[in-house]
C-alpha positions, 0 to 999 in steps of 0.5 A: 075483693076487699082488703084487711090490715090490722096492726099492734106494735111499737111502730107508726100505726097510721103509717103501717095501716095506710102503706099496707092498704096501698099494697092491697090496692091491686085487689080493687076497691071503691072506698077505704078506712082505718080506725085507731085505738088511742088507749081510751077510745077509737077514732075512725077515718073513712071515705069513698075513693082512694087510699091517697084521699084517706091519707089526707083525712088521717093527717097526723092522727094515730094510735097504739093499734088499729085496723084498716080496710079497702072495700069493694061493694057487695051489699050497699052502694058506694058511700061514706056510711057503707065504708069500713070500719063500722062502729057500734057501741064498744065494737069497731070492725072491718069485714071481708065476705058476705053475710047471707042472712043479714036481712033476716037478722035485722028483722029478728033483732029489730035493728032497723032503727040503729042502722046507718048503712045499707050493708051487711057488716054494720049488722054484725057490728051491732049484734057483736056489741049486743052480745058483748059483756066484757068477754070478747071470745064469748061474744065473737063465738055467739056472733059467728054461730048466728051469722051465715056466709063467708067472713074475715073479721078484724075487731077492736073493743073500746075497753080492750086497748092494744088488742085486735081480735080476728076470726074467719070462715072461708075468707082468708086472714094471715098473721105474722109477729115479731118481738114487739109487733103483730100484724094480720092481713087478708093476704101476704103482701103487707106482711113482707115488710115485717117477717118472712114467717107467717101463719094462716088463721085457722077457720073459726079460731079467735 
C-alpha cells in the first residue's frame, strides 16, 4: 500500500512532506521520494529504503509546494529508477494503484526509448507530458481516458508553480485546507496536524 502526500502553503514544505511520509510508513514501503517546486523548476529526491534516508538526501532543499510518495513495488523491482516521483518533460507525478494496460501503451505510443524505469507510473507521466499543451485539466482528462486500472495521481507541472493537481479512480485521496494551506494525502493520518475537517476527492474529479 503506497502513500501519497501533497502540500501547498506557507509552512515548511519539506518538513510537511517528510513528516507526513513518516506517518504513512505503517502502510509498508520499499522506497520513498519527494519533489519540490521552487517557482521556476522542480527538484526530485528519492531513494530505495527508509524515509530517514530520504530526509538526509533532502537536507535543506525546499520549495513553495511539493509532493511525496512511499512506494511498495507492484510493477518493477526496488530501485532508484522505479521510486516515485517520476518526471517527464513538464510533468512530475506520484501514483498509487496499478495501470493494467501500461505495456500496451508503451507499444501504442512507442515509449520504449524514453523509459528509464520498469514500472507503470513513468508511462503515465510520459503520456501526460505528451498530452499537455498548457491546460492541465484537458491533459489529465485525456490521460485518464487512455489508461485502465486503479489510480490516485498527484501531479505538478513545471510551468504551473504553487499548483498540485490530483485525480483518482478507486484508490483514495483525501483533501483538507486552511486559510493558507492545502494538503492532500492517501489517508487521513497526515491531515490531522492541519484540520479535523476533510473531504474525499470524488472519483474522476480533478
